[in-house]
C-alpha positions as CSV (number, residue, x, y, z in Angstrom):
1,X,87.8,119.7,74.1
2,X,85.3,120.0,77.0
3,X,84.3,116.8,78.7
4,X,80.9,115.5,77.7
5,X,79.0,112.7,76.0
6,X,81.3,111.0,73.4
7,X,80.5,111.4,69.8
8,X,80.4,108.3,67.6
9,X,83.1,108.5,64.9
10,X,84.6,106.2,62.3
11,X,88.2,105.4,63.0
12,X,89.1,106.2,59.4
13,X,88.0,109.8,59.9
14,X,90.4,110.3,62.8
15,X,93.5,110.3,60.7
16,X,96.4,111.7,62.7
17,X,94.2,113.7,65.0
18,X,96.0,114.2,68.4
19,X,94.5,112.5,71.4
20,X,94.8,113.9,74.9
21,X,95.7,110.7,76.7
22,X,96.7,108.2,74.0
23,X,100.5,108.6,74.7
24,X,100.0,107.9,78.4
25,X,97.9,104.8,77.8
26,X,100.5,103.6,75.2
27,X,103.3,104.2,77.8
28,X,101.4,102.2,80.4
29,X,100.9,99.4,77.9
30,X,104.6,99.1,77.1
31,X,105.7,99.5,80.8
32,X,103.3,96.8,82.0
33,X,104.4,94.5,79.2
34,X,108.1,94.9,80.0
35,X,107.9,94.7,83.7
36,X,105.6,91.6,83.7
37,X,108.3,89.9,81.5
38,X,111.3,91.1,83.6
39,X,110.0,90.9,87.1
40,X,107.2,88.4,87.0
41,X,108.5,85.8,84.5
42,X,111.4,84.7,86.7
43,X,109.5,83.6,89.8
44,X,107.3,80.6,90.5
45,X,105.0,81.3,93.3
46,X,103.0,78.8,95.4
47,X,99.9,79.1,97.7
48,X,98.3,76.5,99.8
49,X,94.6,76.0,98.9
50,X,92.6,74.4,101.7
51,X,91.4,71.0,100.5
52,X,93.5,71.2,97.4
53,X,97.1,71.5,98.5
54,X,99.9,73.7,97.1
55,X,99.2,75.6,93.9
56,X,102.2,76.7,91.9
57,X,102.2,79.2,89.1
58,X,104.4,81.7,87.3
59,X,104.1,85.0,89.2
60,X,104.0,86.9,85.9
61,X,100.5,85.5,85.2
62,X,99.1,87.9,87.8
63,X,100.4,91.0,85.9
64,X,100.8,90.1,82.2
65,X,97.0,90.1,81.7
66,X,97.1,93.8,82.5
67,X,98.6,94.4,79.1
68,X,95.5,92.7,77.6
69,X,93.3,95.0,79.7
70,X,95.1,98.1,78.5
71,X,95.0,96.6,75.0
72,X,91.3,96.4,75.3
73,X,91.1,100.0,76.5
74,X,93.3,101.1,73.5
75,X,91.1,99.4,70.9
76,X,87.8,100.4,72.6
77,X,88.7,104.0,73.0
78,X,91.1,104.8,70.2
79,X,90.4,102.1,67.6
80,X,92.3,99.2,66.1
81,X,94.9,101.3,64.2
82,X,96.2,103.1,67.3
83,X,96.1,99.8,69.2
84,X,98.2,98.3,66.4
85,X,100.7,101.1,66.8
86,X,101.0,100.3,70.5
87,X,101.4,96.5,69.8
88,X,104.3,97.2,67.5
89,X,105.9,99.5,70.1
90,X,105.6,96.8,72.6
91,X,107.0,94.2,70.2
92,X,110.1,96.4,69.5
93,X,110.5,97.1,73.2
94,X,110.5,93.3,73.9
95,X,113.1,92.7,71.2
96,X,115.3,95.4,72.7
97,X,114.8,93.9,76.2
98,X,115.9,90.4,75.0
99,X,118.9,91.8,73.1
100,X,120.0,94.1,76.0
101,X,119.7,91.2,78.5
102,X,121.7,88.9,76.3
103,X,124.5,91.4,75.7
104,X,124.7,92.6,79.3
105,X,124.7,89.1,80.8
106,X,127.4,88.0,78.3
107,X,129.8,90.8,79.2
108,X,132.7,89.7,81.4
109,X,132.2,90.8,85.0
110,X,134.8,92.9,86.8
111,X,137.0,90.8,89.1
112,X,135.7,92.7,92.2
113,X,132.0,92.1,91.3
114,X,130.5,89.0,92.7
115,X,126.9,89.3,91.4
116,X,127.3,87.7,88.0
117,X,125.6,84.4,89.0
118,X,122.6,86.1,90.6
119,X,122.4,88.6,87.7
120,X,122.4,85.8,85.1
121,X,119.8,83.9,87.0
122,X,117.5,86.9,86.9
123,X,118.2,88.4,83.5
124,X,119.6,85.5,81.5
125,X,116.8,84.4,79.2
126,X,116.7,81.1,77.4
127,X,116.5,82.0,73.6
128,X,113.7,79.6,72.9
129,X,111.5,80.9,75.7
130,X,112.3,84.6,74.8
131,X,111.3,83.9,71.1
132,X,108.2,82.1,72.2
133,X,107.2,85.0,74.4
134,X,107.6,87.6,71.7
135,X,105.8,85.6,69.0
136,X,103.0,84.7,71.3
137,X,102.5,88.3,72.5
138,X,102.5,89.7,68.9
139,X,99.9,87.2,67.7
140,X,97.7,87.2,70.8
141,X,97.5,91.0,71.1
142,X,96.6,91.4,67.5
143,X,93.9,88.7,67.7
144,X,92.6,90.3,70.9
145,X,92.4,93.8,69.3
146,X,90.8,92.5,66.1
147,X,88.1,90.5,67.9
148,X,87.2,93.4,70.2
149,X,86.9,95.8,67.3
150,X,84.7,93.5,65.3
151,X,82.6,92.7,68.3
152,X,82.1,96.4,69.0
153,X,80.6,96.7,65.5
154,X,78.5,93.6,65.9
155,X,77.1,94.8,69.3
156,X,76.7,98.5,68.2
157,X,78.9,99.4,71.1
158,X,76.7,97.7,73.7
159,X,77.8,95.2,76.3
160,X,81.4,96.2,76.7
161,X,81.9,93.2,79.1
162,X,81.1,90.8,76.3
163,X,83.9,92.0,74.0
164,X,86.6,92.6,76.7
165,X,86.1,89.1,78.0
166,X,85.4,87.5,74.7
167,X,88.4,89.1,73.0
168,X,90.6,88.0,76.0
169,X,89.3,84.4,75.7
170,X,90.4,84.3,72.1
171,X,93.5,86.5,72.3
172,X,94.9,84.8,75.4
173,X,94.0,81.4,73.9
174,X,96.2,82.2,70.9
175,X,98.9,83.5,73.1
176,X,98.9,80.3,75.2
177,X,98.6,78.0,72.2
178,X,101.8,79.5,70.8
179,X,103.9,80.2,73.9
180,X,103.7,77.0,75.9
181,X,104.3,74.4,73.0
182,X,106.9,76.6,71.4
183,X,108.8,77.2,74.7
184,X,108.4,73.9,76.5
185,X,107.3,71.1,74.1
186,X,110.0,68.4,74.3
187,X,111.5,69.9,77.4
188,X,108.5,69.1,79.6
189,X,106.1,66.1,79.5
190,X,103.4,66.9,77.0
191,X,100.7,66.4,79.6
192,X,102.4,69.0,81.8
193,X,102.6,71.5,78.9
194,X,98.9,71.1,78.2
195,X,98.0,71.4,81.9
196,X,100.0,74.5,82.5
197,X,98.8,76.0,79.2
198,X,95.1,75.5,80.1
199,X,95.6,76.6,83.8
200,X,97.4,79.8,83.0
201,X,94.9,80.6,80.2
202,X,92.0,80.2,82.6
203,X,93.7,82.4,85.2
204,X,94.3,85.1,82.7
205,X,90.6,85.0,81.6
206,X,89.4,85.1,85.1
207,X,91.6,88.1,85.9
208,X,90.1,89.9,82.9
209,X,86.6,89.2,84.1
210,X,87.4,90.4,87.6
211,X,88.9,93.6,86.3
212,X,85.8,94.3,84.2
213,X,84.6,97.1,86.6
214,X,88.0,98.8,86.3
215,X,87.9,98.5,82.5
216,X,84.4,100.1,82.5
217,X,85.6,103.0,84.6
218,X,88.8,103.7,82.6
219,X,87.0,103.3,79.2
220,X,84.1,105.6,80.2
221,X,86.5,108.3,81.6
222,X,88.7,108.3,78.6
223,X,85.8,108.4,76.1
224,X,84.3,111.4,77.9
225,X,87.7,113.2,78.1
226,X,88.5,112.5,74.5
227,X,84.9,113.3,73.4
228,X,84.7,110.4,70.9
229,X,83.6,106.8,70.6
230,X,85.6,105.1,67.8
231,X,84.2,102.4,65.6
232,X,86.4,100.5,63.1
233,X,83.8,100.2,60.3
234,X,86.3,101.0,57.5
235,X,89.6,100.1,59.1
236,X,92.4,98.2,57.3
237,X,92.9,95.4,59.8
238,X,96.3,94.2,58.5
239,X,98.8,94.0,61.4
240,X,101.7,94.8,59.1
241,X,101.8,98.5,59.4
242,X,102.3,101.0,62.2
243,X,100.5,104.1,60.8
244,X,97.0,105.3,61.8
């Protein structure tokens, strides 16, 4: 299909029509999701803010929001049903990550290998935190995609910024409301749980807002290359299916 102005089309009319770049965007979504949980989740970073003092935060908060940005792109360009397929792929990938980490960490190390302690510190996941992360991701991403698709209909496709940021406010809110209490309530002081939850939610929303120009560029390019502008006017919004 030649590149040109995208044609408005109902998502229900797409069926299983192949898309040129959908597989690549889906792969990017899953890769960012897994790497932000493996590399970013294990480190607490700190910066000195003049007049404020040291500011500590989980390093993963800088990269995990990218999965929401890509989720926005998926829903905006390809529709809720295809975004739903990607969310389920990410969910299964996270389950495999948790299972593989638990199995590999639990395997007895060779007598000549001295890296077990460091390996366990990096890849050993607390089951409660792993469960909280998976459940929060699943719920937050589906809410994010649902809100964006509905806002696109309500705005007639105008004001992309309003639905990317608006859906993130709600989706990341659900993610945070599930993850932090489920992972840390009772283990941390309740005031600390609430403070960290609100702080990290705000950081994620700000990141989404700052990345709005990038989102505009990627969405516009993909729509032109695919030649379509998808609207979910007759979409079945149940999250409990993976088909399109």
